[in-house]
C-alpha positions as protocol buffer text, in pm:
chain_id: "A"
residue {
  index: 1
  type: UNK
  ca { x: 2519 y: -261 z: 2562 }
}
residue {
  index: 2
  type: UNK
  ca { x: 2581 y: -620 z: 2449 }
}
residue {
  index: 3
  type: UNK
  ca { x: 2922 y: -716 z: 2312 }
}
residue {
  index: 4
  type: UNK
  ca { x: 2972 y: -758 z: 1938 }
}
residue {
  index: 5
  type: UNK
  ca { x: 3085 y: -1120 z: 1906 }
}
residue {
  index: 6
  type: UNK
  ca { x: 3212 y: -1085 z: 1546 }
}
residue {
  index: 7
  type: UNK
  ca { x: 3414 y: -780 z: 1641 }
}
residue {
  index: 8
  type: UNK
  ca { x: 3546 y: -935 z: 1963 }
}
residue {
  index: 9
  type: UNK
  ca { x: 3684 y: -1242 z: 1784 }
}
residue {
  index: 10
  type: UNK
  ca { x: 3866 y: -1028 z: 1532 }
}
residue {
  index: 11
  type: UNK
  ca { x: 4040 y: -1225 z: 1257 }
}
residue {
  index: 12
  type: UNK
  ca { x: 3867 y: -1553 z: 1342 }
}
residue {
  index: 13
  type: UNK
  ca { x: 3527 y: -1449 z: 1202 }
}
residue {
  index: 14
  type: UNK
  ca { x: 3648 y: -1212 z: 931 }
}
residue {
  index: 15
  type: UNK
  ca { x: 3429 y: -1372 z: 661 }
}
residue {
  index: 16
  type: UNK
  ca { x: 3116 y: -1347 z: 875 }
}
residue {
  index: 17
  type: UNK
  ca { x: 3189 y: -989 z: 965 }
}
residue {
  index: 18
  type: UNK
  ca { x: 3243 y: -888 z: 603 }
}
residue {
  index: 19
  type: UNK
  ca { x: 2923 y: -1070 z: 507 }
}
residue {
  index: 20
  type: UNK
  ca { x: 2733 y: -875 z: 773 }
}
residue {
  index: 21
  type: UNK
  ca { x: 2874 y: -547 z: 643 }
}
residue {
  index: 22
  type: UNK
  ca { x: 2790 y: -647 z: 284 }
}
residue {
  index: 23
  type: UNK
  ca { x: 2432 y: -738 z: 377 }
}
residue {
  index: 24
  type: UNK
  ca { x: 2393 y: -404 z: 552 }
}
residue {
  index: 25
  type: UNK
  ca { x: 2513 y: -216 z: 243 }
}
residue {
  index: 26
  type: UNK
  ca { x: 2299 y: -435 z: 13 }
}
residue {
  index: 27
  type: UNK
  ca { x: 1987 y: -364 z: 218 }
}
residue {
  index: 28
  type: UNK
  ca { x: 2048 y: 10 z: 188 }
}
residue {
  index: 29
  type: UNK
  ca { x: 2121 y: -28 z: -183 }
}
residue {
  index: 30
  type: UNK
  ca { x: 1789 y: -210 z: -231 }
}
residue {
  index: 31
  type: UNK
  ca { x: 1602 y: 81 z: -74 }
}
residue {
  index: 32
  type: UNK
  ca { x: 1795 y: 331 z: -288 }
}
residue {
  index: 33
  type: UNK
  ca { x: 1706 y: 138 z: -603 }
}
residue {
  index: 34
  type: UNK
  ca { x: 1338 y: 122 z: -503 }
}
residue {
  index: 35
  type: UNK
  ca { x: 1341 y: 496 z: -434 }
}
residue {
  index: 36
  type: UNK
  ca { x: 1469 y: 550 z: -789 }
}
residue {
  index: 37
  type: UNK
  ca { x: 1182 y: 339 z: -927 }
}
residue {
  index: 38
  type: UNK
  ca { x: 1406 y: 66 z: -1068 }
}
residue {
  index: 39
  type: UNK
  ca { x: 1255 y: -287 z: -1060 }
}
residue {
  index: 40
  type: UNK
  ca { x: 1569 y: -486 z: -976 }
}
residue {
  index: 41
  type: UNK
  ca { x: 1776 y: -604 z: -680 }
}
residue {
  index: 42
  type: UNK
  ca { x: 2134 y: -492 z: -604 }
}
residue {
  index: 43
  type: UNK
  ca { x: 2272 y: -839 z: -680 }
}
residue {
  index: 44
  type: UNK
  ca { x: 2133 y: -816 z: -1034 }
}
residue {
  index: 45
  type: UNK
  ca { x: 2309 y: -489 z: -1116 }
}
residue {
  index: 46
  type: UNK
  ca { x: 2658 y: -634 z: -1184 }
}
residue {
  index: 47
  type: UNK
  ca { x: 2522 y: -853 z: -1464 }
}
residue {
  index: 48
  type: UNK
  ca { x: 2355 y: -553 z: -1629 }
}
residue {
  index: 49
  type: UNK
  ca { x: 2668 y: -345 z: -1573 }
}
residue {
  index: 50
  type: UNK
  ca { x: 2888 y: -608 z: -1741 }
}
residue {
  index: 51
  type: UNK
  ca { x: 2674 y: -609 z: -2056 }
}
residue {
  index: 52
  type: UNK
  ca { x: 2640 y: -231 z: -2046 }
}
residue {
  index: 53
  type: UNK
  ca { x: 3020 y: -204 z: -2044 }
}
residue {
  index: 54
  type: UNK
  ca { x: 3126 y: -487 z: -2277 }
}
residue {
  index: 55
  type: UNK
  ca { x: 2821 y: -521 z: -2501 }
}
residue {
  index: 56
  type: UNK
  ca { x: 2662 y: -862 z: -2570 }
}
residue {
  index: 57
  type: UNK
  ca { x: 2852 y: -1138 z: -2390 }
}
residue {
  index: 58
  type: UNK
  ca { x: 2835 y: -1514 z: -2351 }
}
residue {
  index: 59
  type: UNK
  ca { x: 2755 y: -1688 z: -2023 }
}
residue {
  index: 60
  type: UNK
  ca { x: 3120 y: -1793 z: -2002 }
}
residue {
  index: 61
  type: UNK
  ca { x: 3235 y: -1434 z: -2042 }
}
residue {
  index: 62
  type: UNK
  ca { x: 2987 y: -1324 z: -1775 }
}
residue {
  index: 63
  type: UNK
  ca { x: 3133 y: -1582 z: -1534 }
}
residue {
  index: 64
  type: UNK
  ca { x: 3481 y: -1448 z: -1613 }
}
residue {
  index: 65
  type: UNK
  ca { x: 3417 y: -1074 z: -1575 }
}
residue {
  index: 66
  type: UNK
  ca { x: 3186 y: -1109 z: -1273 }
}
residue {
  index: 67
  type: UNK
  ca { x: 3399 y: -1367 z: -1092 }
}
residue {
  index: 68
  type: UNK
  ca { x: 3099 y: -1576 z: -985 }
}
residue {
  index: 69
  type: UNK
  ca { x: 2988 y: -1931 z: -1061 }
}
residue {
  index: 70
  type: UNK
  ca { x: 2794 y: -2031 z: -1372 }
}
residue {
  index: 71
  type: UNK
  ca { x: 2485 y: -2141 z: -1171 }
}
residue {
  index: 72
  type: UNK
  ca { x: 2467 y: -1794 z: -1013 }
}
residue {
  index: 73
  type: UNK
  ca { x: 2506 y: -1628 z: -1354 }
}
residue {
  index: 74
  type: UNK
  ca { x: 2232 y: -1852 z: -1495 }
}
residue {
  index: 75
  type: UNK
  ca { x: 1994 y: -1774 z: -1208 }
}
residue {
  index: 76
  type: UNK
  ca { x: 2057 y: -1402 z: -1240 }
}
residue {
  index: 77
  type: UNK
  ca { x: 2011 y: -1417 z: -1616 }
}
residue {
  index: 78
  type: UNK
  ca { x: 1682 y: -1604 z: -1576 }
}
residue {
  index: 79
  type: UNK
  ca { x: 1544 y: -1341 z: -1338 }
}
residue {
  index: 80
  type: UNK
  ca { x: 1644 y: -1050 z: -1561 }
}
residue {
  index: 81
  type: UNK
  ca { x: 1497 y: -1222 z: -1867 }
}
residue {
  index: 82
  type: UNK
  ca { x: 1165 y: -1268 z: -1684 }
}
residue {
  index: 83
  type: UNK
  ca { x: 1165 y: -891 z: -1621 }
}
residue {
  index: 84
  type: UNK
  ca { x: 1229 y: -825 z: -1989 }
}
residue {
  index: 85
  type: UNK
  ca { x: 1567 y: -660 z: -1929 }
}
residue {
  index: 86
  type: UNK
  ca { x: 1789 y: -922 z: -2093 }
}
residue {
  index: 87
  type: UNK
  ca { x: 1751 y: -1159 z: -2386 }
}
residue {
  index: 88
  type: UNK
  ca { x: 1964 y: -1436 z: -2534 }
}
residue {
  index: 89
  type: UNK
  ca { x: 2041 y: -1515 z: -2896 }
}
residue {
  index: 90
  type: UNK
  ca { x: 2253 y: -1771 z: -3076 }
}
residue {
  index: 91
  type: UNK
  ca { x: 2484 y: -1611 z: -3328 }
}
residue {
  index: 92
  type: UNK
  ca { x: 2836 y: -1643 z: -3460 }
}
residue {
  index: 93
  type: UNK
  ca { x: 3012 y: -1957 z: -3572 }
}
residue {
  index: 94
  type: UNK
  ca { x: 2912 y: -2163 z: -3267 }
}
residue {
  index: 95
  type: UNK
  ca { x: 2533 y: -2178 z: -3262 }
}
residue {
  index: 96
  type: UNK
  ca { x: 2548 y: -2366 z: -2931 }
}
residue {
  index: 97
  type: UNK
  ca { x: 2681 y: -2056 z: -2758 }
}
residue {
  index: 98
  type: UNK
  ca { x: 2420 y: -1820 z: -2615 }
}
residue {
  index: 99
  type: UNK
  ca { x: 2487 y: -1447 z: -2629 }
}
residue {
  index: 100
  type: UNK
  ca { x: 2331 y: -1226 z: -2361 }
}
residue {
  index: 101
  type: UNK
  ca { x: 2224 y: -875 z: -2454 }
}
residue {
  index: 102
  type: UNK
  ca { x: 2021 y: -590 z: -2310 }
}
residue {
  index: 103
  type: UNK
  ca { x: 1667 y: -549 z: -2439 }
}
residue {
  index: 104
  type: UNK
  ca { x: 1541 y: -200 z: -2515 }
}
residue {
  index: 105
  type: UNK
  ca { x: 1389 y: -192 z: -2164 }
}
residue {
  index: 106
  type: UNK
  ca { x: 1725 y: -299 z: -2019 }
}
residue {
  index: 107
  type: UNK
  ca { x: 1903 y: -26 z: -2213 }
}
residue {
  index: 108
  type: UNK
  ca { x: 1657 y: 233 z: -2085 }
}
residue {
  index: 109
  type: UNK
  ca { x: 1699 y: 111 z: -1726 }
}
residue {
  index: 110
  type: UNK
  ca { x: 2079 y: 135 z: -1750 }
}
residue {
  index: 111
  type: UNK
  ca { x: 2056 y: 481 z: -1904 }
}
residue {
  index: 112
  type: UNK
  ca { x: 1853 y: 592 z: -1602 }
}
residue {
  index: 113
  type: UNK
  ca { x: 2064 y: 410 z: -1343 }
}
residue {
  index: 114
  type: UNK
  ca { x: 2400 y: 538 z: -1466 }
}
residue {
  index: 115
  type: UNK
  ca { x: 2278 y: 897 z: -1442 }
}
residue {
  index: 116
  type: UNK
  ca { x: 2043 y: 905 z: -1142 }
}
residue {
  index: 117
  type: UNK
  ca { x: 2169 y: 631 z: -909 }
}
residue {
  index: 118
  type: UNK
  ca { x: 2531 y: 538 z: -972 }
}
residue {
  index: 119
  type: UNK
  ca { x: 2692 y: 885 z: -934 }
}
residue {
  index: 120
  type: UNK
  ca { x: 2515 y: 948 z: -602 }
}
residue {
  index: 121
  type: UNK
  ca { x: 2597 y: 602 z: -460 }
}
residue {
  index: 122
  type: UNK
  ca { x: 2957 y: 642 z: -576 }
}
residue {
  index: 123
  type: UNK
  ca { x: 2985 y: 980 z: -405 }
}
residue {
  index: 124
  type: UNK
  ca { x: 2825 y: 848 z: -84 }
}
residue {
  index: 125
  type: UNK
  ca { x: 3057 y: 546 z: -65 }
}
residue {
  index: 126
  type: UNK
  ca { x: 3361 y: 766 z: -127 }
}
residue {
  index: 127
  type: UNK
  ca { x: 3252 y: 983 z: 167 }
}
residue {
  index: 128
  type: UNK
  ca { x: 3194 y: 673 z: 381 }
}
residue {
  index: 129
  type: UNK
  ca { x: 3548 y: 551 z: 313 }
}
residue {
  index: 130
  type: UNK
  ca { x: 3723 y: 884 z: 361 }
}
residue {
  index: 131
  type: UNK
  ca { x: 3973 y: 892 z: 647 }
}
residue {
  index: 132
  type: UNK
  ca { x: 3984 y: 515 z: 710 }
}
residue {
  index: 133
  type: UNK
  ca { x: 4307 y: 435 z: 888 }
}
residue {
  index: 134
  type: UNK
  ca { x: 4494 y: 149 z: 1051 }
}
residue {
  index: 135
  type: UNK
  ca { x: 4465 y: -229 z: 1014 }
}
residue {
  index: 136
  type: UNK
  ca { x: 4203 y: -370 z: 779 }
}
residue {
  index: 137
  type: UNK
  ca { x: 3980 y: -484 z: 1066 }
}
residue {
  index: 138
  type: UNK
  ca { x: 4009 y: -139 z: 1223 }
}
residue {
  index: 139
  type: UNK
  ca { x: 3891 y: 12 z: 893 }
}
residue {
  index: 140
  type: UNK
  ca { x: 3596 y: -228 z: 885 }
}
residue {
  index: 141
  type: UNK
  ca { x: 3505 y: -113 z: 1234 }
}
residue {
  index: 142
  type: UNK
  ca { x: 3531 y: 251 z: 1130 }
}
residue {
  index: 143
  type: UNK
  ca { x: 3294 y: 185 z: 839 }
}
residue {
  index: 144
  type: UNK
  ca { x: 3046 y: 14 z: 1073 }
}
residue {
  index: 145
  type: UNK
  ca { x: 3058 y: 309 z: 1311 }
}
residue {
  index: 146
  type: UNK
  ca { x: 3010 y: 554 z: 1023 }
}
residue {
  index: 147
  type: UNK
  ca { x: 2704 y: 358 z: 908 }
}
residue {
  index: 148
  type: UNK
  ca { x: 2569 y: 363 z: 1264 }
}
residue {
  index: 149
  type: UNK
  ca { x: 2586 y: 741 z: 1251 }
}
residue {
  index: 150
  type: UNK
  ca { x: 2433 y: 767 z: 903 }
}
residue {
  index: 151
  type: UNK
  ca { x: 2320 y: 483 z: 677 }
}
residue {
  index: 152
  type: UNK
  ca { x: 2429 y: 455 z: 316 }
}
residue {
  index: 153
  type: UNK
  ca { x: 2067 y: 516 z: 213 }
}
residue {
  index: 154
  type: UNK
  ca { x: 2055 y: 840 z: 411 }
}
residue {
  index: 155
  type: UNK
  ca { x: 2388 y: 951 z: 266 }
}
residue {
  index: 156
  type: UNK
  ca { x: 2270 y: 892 z: -91 }
}
residue {
  index: 157
  type: UNK
  ca { x: 1930 y: 1055 z: -44 }
}
residue {
  index: 158
  type: UNK
  ca { x: 2092 y: 1362 z: 113 }
}
residue {
  index: 159
  type: UNK
  ca { x: 2287 y: 1426 z: -207 }
}
residue {
  index: 160
  type: UNK
  ca { x: 2120 y: 1636 z: -478 }
}
residue {
  index: 161
  type: UNK
  ca { x: 2009 y: 1430 z: -779 }
}
residue {
  index: 162
  type: UNK
  ca { x: 2243 y: 1470 z: -1073 }
}
residue {
  index: 163
  type: UNK
  ca { x: 1957 y: 1519 z: -1321 }
}
residue {
  index: 164
  type: UNK
  ca { x: 1578 y: 1537 z: -1293 }
}
residue {
  index: 165
  type: UNK
  ca { x: 1288 y: 1525 z: -1538 }
}
residue {
  index: 166
  type: UNK
  ca { x: 1025 y: 1798 z: -1557 }
}
residue {
  index: 167
  type: UNK
  ca { x: 696 y: 1786 z: -1749 }
}
residue {
  index: 168
  type: UNK
  ca { x: 587 y: 2067 z: -1978 }
}
residue {
  index: 169
  type: UNK
  ca { x: 462 y: 2394 z: -1831 }
}
residue {
  index: 170
  type: UNK
  ca { x: 402 y: 2717 z: -2019 }
}
residue {
  index: 171
  type: UNK
  ca { x: 696 y: 2887 z: -1848 }
}
residue {
  index: 172
  type: UNK
  ca { x: 921 y: 2630 z: -2018 }
}
residue {
  index: 173
  type: UNK
  ca { x: 806 y: 2719 z: -2371 }
}
residue {
  index: 174
  type: UNK
  ca { x: 1103 y: 2955 z: -2416 }
}
residue {
  index: 175
  type: UNK
  ca { x: 1349 y: 2679 z: -2317 }
}
residue {
  index: 176
  type: UNK
  ca { x: 1180 y: 2441 z: -2561 }
}
residue {
  index: 177
  type: UNK
  ca { x: 1236 y: 2689 z: -2844 }
}
residue {
  index: 178
  type: UNK
  ca { x: 1586 y: 2796 z: -2741 }
}
residue {
  index: 179
  type: UNK
  ca { x: 1736 y: 2450 z: -2692 }
}
residue {
  index: 180
  type: UNK
  ca { x: 1600 y: 2315 z: -3019 }
}
residue {
  index: 181
  type: UNK
  ca { x: 1677 y: 2625 z: -3227 }
}
residue {
  index: 182
  type: UNK
  ca { x: 2034 y: 2614 z: -3095 }
}
residue {
  index: 183
  type: UNK
  ca { x: 2114 y: 2264 z: -3216 }
}
residue {
  index: 184
  type: UNK
  ca { x: 1917 y: 2283 z: -3542 }
}
residue {
  index: 185
  type: UNK
  ca { x: 2086 y: 2606 z: -3650 }
}
residue {
  index: 186
  type: UNK
  ca { x: 2435 y: 2470 z: -3581 }
}
residue {
  index: 187
  type: UNK
  ca { x: 2389 y: 2218 z: -3867 }
}
residue {
  index: 188
  type: UNK
  ca { x: 2072 y: 2308 z: -4058 }
}
residue {
  index: 189
  type: UNK
  ca { x: 1820 y: 2585 z: -4121 }
}
residue {
  index: 190
  type: UNK
  ca { x: 1499 y: 2613 z: -3922 }
}
residue {
  index: 191
  type: UNK
  ca { x: 1220 y: 2496 z: -4152 }
}
residue {
  index: 192
  type: UNK
  ca { x: 861 y: 2621 z: -4138 }
}
residue {
  index: 193
  type: UNK
  ca { x: 752 y: 2299 z: -3967 }
}
residue {
  index: 194
  type: UNK
  ca { x: 1020 y: 2355 z: -3698 }
}
residue {
  index: 195
  type: UNK
  ca { x: 906 y: 2711 z: -3638 }
}
residue {
  index: 196
  type: UNK
  ca { x: 540 y: 2616 z: -3606 }
}
residue {
  index: 197
  type: UNK
  ca { x: 607 y: 2341 z: -3352 }
}
residue {
  index: 198
  type: UNK
  ca { x: 866 y: 2536 z: -3153 }
}
residue {
  index: 199
  type: UNK
  ca { x: 650 y: 2848 z: -3122 }
}
residue {
  index: 200
  type: UNK
  ca { x: 318 y: 2671 z: -3053 }
}
residue {
  index: 201
  type: UNK
  ca { x: 411 y: 2374 z: -2831 }
}
residue {
  index: 202
  type: UNK
  ca { x: 98 y: 2368 z: -2620 }
}
residue {
  index: 203
  type: UNK
  ca { x: -137 y: 2396 z: -2915 }
}
residue {
  index: 204
  type: UNK
  ca { x: 42 y: 2156 z: -3150 }
}
residue {
  index: 205
  type: UNK
  ca { x: 178 y: 1900 z: -2901 }
}
residue {
  index: 206
  type: UNK
  ca { x: 20 y: 1908 z: -2555 }
}
residue {
  index: 207
  type: UNK
  ca { x: -340 y: 1985 z: -2657 }
}
residue {
  index: 208
  type: UNK
  ca { x: -321 y: 1714 z: -2922 }
}
residue {
  index: 209
  type: UNK
  ca { x: -244 y: 1443 z: -2666 }
}
residue {
  index: 210
  type: UNK
  ca { x: 134 y: 1461 z: -2682 }
}
residue {
  index: 211
  type: UNK
  ca { x: 402 y: 1519 z: -2420 }
}
residue {
  index: 212
  type: UNK
  ca { x: 710 y: 1737 z: -2376 }
}
residue {
  index: 213
  type: UNK
  ca { x: 971 y: 1648 z: -2117 }
}
residue {
  index: 214
  type: UNK
  ca { x: 1267 y: 1851 z: -1993 }
}
residue {
  index: 215
  type: UNK
  ca { x: 1587 y: 1745 z: -1821 }
}
residue {
  index: 216
  type: UNK
  ca { x: 1721 y: 1975 z: -1551 }
}
residue {
  index: 217
  type: UNK
  ca { x: 2059 y: 1993 z: -1376 }
}
residue {
  index: 218
  type: UNK
  ca { x: 2074 y: 2142 z: -1026 }
}
residue {
  index: 219
  type: UNK
  ca { x: 2354 y: 2384 z: -1112 }
}
residue {
  index: 220
  type: UNK
  ca { x: 2243 y: 2523 z: -1450 }
}
residue {
  index: 221
  type: UNK
  ca { x: 1869 y: 2454 z: -1477 }
}
residue {
  index: 222
  type: UNK
  ca { x: 1691 y: 2311 z: -1783 }
}
residue {
  index: 223
  type: UNK
  ca { x: 1945 y: 2172 z: -2029 }
}
residue {
  index: 224
  type: UNK
  ca { x: 1745 y: 1948 z: -2263 }
}
residue {
  index: 225
  type: UNK
  ca { x: 1403 y: 1864 z: -2399 }
}
residue {
  index: 226
  type: UNK
  ca { x: 1220 y: 1600 z: -2601 }
}
residue {
  index: 227
  type: UNK
  ca { x: 865 y: 1576 z: -2739 }
}
residue {
  index: 228
  type: UNK
  ca { x: 615 y: 1305 z: -2826 }
}
residue {
  index: 229
  type: UNK
  ca { x: 372 y: 1426 z: -3094 }
}
residue {
  index: 230
  type: UNK
  ca { x: 52 y: 1232 z: -3162 }
}
residue {
  index: 231
  type: UNK
  ca { x: 29 y: 1153 z: -3534 }
}
residue {
  index: 232
  type: UNK
  ca { x: -266 y: 917 z: -3524 }
}
residue {
  index: 233
  type: UNK
  ca { x: -437 y: 653 z: -3311 }
}
residue {
  index: 234
  type: UNK
  ca { x: -154 y: 487 z: -3116 }
}
residue {
  index: 235
  type: UNK
  ca { x: 110 y: 647 z: -3343 }
}
residue {
  index: 236
  type: UNK
  ca { x: 354 y: 908 z: -3209 }
}
residue {
  index: 237
  type: UNK
  ca { x: 666 y: 1079 z: -3335 }
}
residue {
  index: 238
  type: UNK
  ca { x: 959 y: 1132 z: -3099 }
}
residue {
  index: 239
  type: UNK
  ca { x: 1091 y: 1471 z: -3202 }
}
residue {
  index: 240
  type: UNK
  ca { x: 1250 y: 1799 z: -3098 }
}
residue {
  index: 241
  type: UNK
  ca { x: 1507 y: 1628 z: -2880 }
}
residue {
  index: 242
  type: UNK
  ca { x: 1801 y: 1849 z: -2797 }
}
residue {
  index: 243
  type: UNK
  ca { x: 2055 y: 1917 z: -2522 }
}
residue {
  index: 244
  type: UNK
  ca { x: 2228 y: 2250 z: -2468 }
}
residue {
  index: 245
  type: UNK
  ca { x: 2591 y: 2264 z: -2577 }
}
residue {
  index: 246
  type: UNK
  ca { x: 2689 y: 2376 z: -2225 }
}
residue {
  index: 247
  type: UNK
  ca { x: 2560 y: 2046 z: -2085 }
}
residue {
  index: 248
  type: UNK
  ca { x: 2747 y: 1804 z: -2310 }
}
residue {
  index: 249
  type: UNK
  ca { x: 2927 y: 1526 z: -2126 }
}
residue {
  index: 250
  type: UNK
  ca { x: 2662 y: 1480 z: -1854 }
}
residue {
  index: 251
  type: UNK
  ca { x: 2479 y: 1200 z: -2040 }
}
residue {
  index: 252
  type: UNK
  ca { x: 2172 y: 1420 z: -2024 }
}
residue {
  index: 253
  type: UNK
  ca { x: 2057 y: 1308 z: -2368 }
}
residue {
  index: 254
  type: UNK
  ca { x: 2062 y: 941 z: -2275 }
}
residue {
  index: 255
  type: UNK
  ca { x: 1882 y: 1010 z: -1948 }
}
residue {
  index: 256
  type: UNK
  ca { x: 1620 y: 1223 z: -2125 }
}
residue {
  index: 257
  type: UNK
  ca { x: 1562 y: 969 z: -2400 }
}
residue {
  index: 258
  type: UNK
  ca { x: 1523 y: 687 z: -2145 }
}
residue {
  index: 259
  type: UNK
  ca { x: 1269 y: 895 z: -1952 }
}
residue {
  index: 260
  type: UNK
  ca { x: 1079 y: 976 z: -2272 }
}
residue {
  index: 261
  type: UNK
  ca { x: 1063 y: 607 z: -2364 }
}
residue {
  index: 262
  type: UNK
  ca { x: 935 y: 527 z: -2015 }
}
residue {
  index: 263
  type: UNK
  ca { x: 664 y: 790 z: -2065 }
}
residue {
  index: 264
  type: UNK
  ca { x: 577 y: 645 z: -2407 }
}
residue {
  index: 265
  type: UNK
  ca { x: 531 y: 300 z: -2248 }
}
residue {
  index: 266
  type: UNK
  ca { x: 306 y: 447 z: -1979 }
}
residue {
  index: 267
  type: UNK
  ca { x: 97 y: 617 z: -2249 }
}
residue {
  index: 268
  type: UNK
  ca { x: 43 y: 285 z: -2425 }
}
residue {
  index: 269
  type: UNK
  ca { x: 195 y: 409 z: -2752 }
}
residue {
  index: 270
  type: UNK
  ca { x: 189 y: 133 z: -3014 }
}
residue {
  index: 271
  type: UNK
  ca { x: 408 y: 288 z: -3286 }
}
residue {
  index: 272
  type: UNK
  ca { x: 688 y: 528 z: -3200 }
}
residue {
  index: 273
  type: UNK
  ca { x: 915 y: 663 z: -3471 }
}
residue {
  index: 274
  type: UNK
  ca { x: 1162 y: 945 z: -3530 }
}
residue {
  index: 275
  type: UNK
  ca { x: 1308 y: 1134 z: -3825 }
}
residue {
  index: 276
  type: UNK
  ca { x: 1662 y: 1269 z: -3838 }
}
residue {
  index: 277
  type: UNK
  ca { x: 1964 y: 1327 z: -4059 }
}
residue {
  index: 278
  type: UNK
  ca { x: 2284 y: 1129 z: -4110 }
}
residue {
  index: 279
  type: UNK
  ca { x: 2485 y: 1429 z: -3988 }
}
residue {
  index: 280
  type: UNK
  ca { x: 2347 y: 1364 z: -3638 }
}
residue {
  index: 281
  type: UNK
  ca { x: 2578 y: 1067 z: -3584 }
}
residue {
  index: 282
  type: UNK
  ca { x: 2593 y: 1086 z: -3204 }
}
residue {
  index: 283
  type: UNK
  ca { x: 2214 y: 1109 z: -3178 }
}
residue {
  index: 284
  type: UNK
  ca { x: 2162 y: 816 z: -3417 }
}
residue {
  index: 285
  type: UNK
  ca { x: 2404 y: 606 z: -3213 }
}
residue {
  index: 286
  type: UNK
  ca { x: 2207 y: 690 z: -2898 }
}
residue {
  index: 287
  type: UNK
  ca { x: 1876 y: 603 z: -3064 }
}
residue {
  index: 288
  type: UNK
  ca { x: 2017 y: 267 z: -3175 }
}
residue {
  index: 289
  type: UNK
  ca { x: 2159 y: 202 z: -2829 }
}
residue {
  index: 290
  type: UNK
  ca { x: 1820 y: 249 z: -2662 }
}
residue {
  index: 291
  type: UNK
  ca { x: 1620 y: 37 z: -2907 }
}
residue {
  index: 292
  type: UNK
  ca { x: 1539 y: 224 z: -3229 }
}
residue {
  index: 293
  type: UNK
  ca { x: 1597 y: 53 z: -3564 }
}
residue {
  index: 294
  type: UNK
  ca { x: 1612 y: 199 z: -3915 }
}
residue {
  index: 295
  type: UNK
  ca { x: 1292 y: 175 z: -4118 }
}
residue {
  index: 296
  type: UNK
  ca { x: 1234 y: 239 z: -4487 }
}
residue {
  index: 297
  type: UNK
  ca { x: 860 y: 213 z: -4430 }
}
residue {
  index: 298
  type: UNK
  ca { x: 867 y: 503 z: -4181 }
}
residue {
  index: 299
  type: UNK
  ca { x: 1083 y: 704 z: -4419 }
}
residue {
  index: 300
  type: UNK
  ca { x: 833 y: 656 z: -4701 }
}
residue {
  index: 301
  type: UNK
  ca { x: 531 y: 732 z: -4485 }
}
residue {
  index: 302
  type: UNK
  ca { x: 654 y: 1026 z: -4275 }
}
residue {
  index: 303
  type: UNK
  ca { x: 998 y: 1136 z: -4394 }
}
residue {
  index: 304
  type: UNK
  ca { x: 879 y: 1396 z: -4645 }
}
residue {
  index: 305
  type: UNK
  ca { x: 775 y: 1638 z: -4370 }
}
residue {
  index: 306
  type: UNK
  ca { x: 1131 y: 1773 z: -4345 }
}
residue {
  index: 307
  type: UNK
  ca { x: 1371 y: 1858 z: -4626 }
}
residue {
  index: 308
  type: UNK
  ca { x: 1667 y: 1756 z: -4408 }
}
residue {
  index: 309
  type: UNK
  ca { x: 1527 y: 1412 z: -4320 }
}
residue {
  index: 310
  type: UNK
  ca { x: 1722 y: 1119 z: -4466 }
}
residue {
  index: 311
  type: UNK
  ca { x: 1704 y: 879 z: -4169 }
}
residue {
  index: 312
  type: UNK
  ca { x: 1387 y: 725 z: -4025 }
}
residue {
  index: 313
  type: UNK
  ca { x: 1373 y: 491 z: -3727 }
}
residue {
  index: 314
  type: UNK
  ca { x: 1107 y: 300 z: -3535 }
}
residue {
  index: 315
  type: UNK
  ca { x: 1119 y: 186 z: -3174 }
}
residue {
  index: 316
  type: UNK
  ca { x: 1143 y: -187 z: -3114 }
}
residue {
  index: 317
  type: UNK
  ca { x: 906 y: -251 z: -2821 }
}
């Protein structure tokens, strides 16, 4: 077996050795991201994460919180804008200052990543670093040996996914009714339109060209659902979205909504709207976060279907 020059020279080539370790982890991370179906590179994630955490930020703020140079920030921003994940606007008192924000597609991507990818990578890295001991260079060597035994990619893929999406099947009809009836009846009364849709999902949604998705957790099973109902040529209503009370705190609603929006894009839906009530503050905040905007036109055209409806929103593609 050939000697490891970077290891043999110890402190002298510390930077090169850390770079090699970083490239090894980045290569695994790229494969993990591809496996999850996300269209970005690991080096682009910190920029998205900064905006996801702090909200819209300037280029100067991005340089500050990421600790990288402005040219690198600008290059990263350009690539993410080409993919439709970020956009820039000029607002505030200084119109010369660009503000970077997530597009609706960027918001959906982050909703998926923070639920399906980040927790598993975090858990795998914690396992990788467990038991490290001794001098810093000794710990680096221990990490390299651990990766020789099992790559970061293998560690992540061996962990159960935090949440998964399931399409409609007739054996899920009961869950569709139960989850929606639960949340509606905590604040409102089931209306006749609710009852018809919840008791005849295949006939009134699936057979009409719509979709119903479910979110499932490995420990408790199906915990949420959301439907796309065809209302006309290219026009769909996002409706009957609910998450079981027992599953609150898992970000299942955000994950489910992001998956539903991905499905709507794949279906080529032109107009996507929803109807709700001001009492549903948390849901409205989530809808706004992932790209829905309030619409008086939608309220006038579709809002009369439900007595409880006093908020109408349309998705900003």
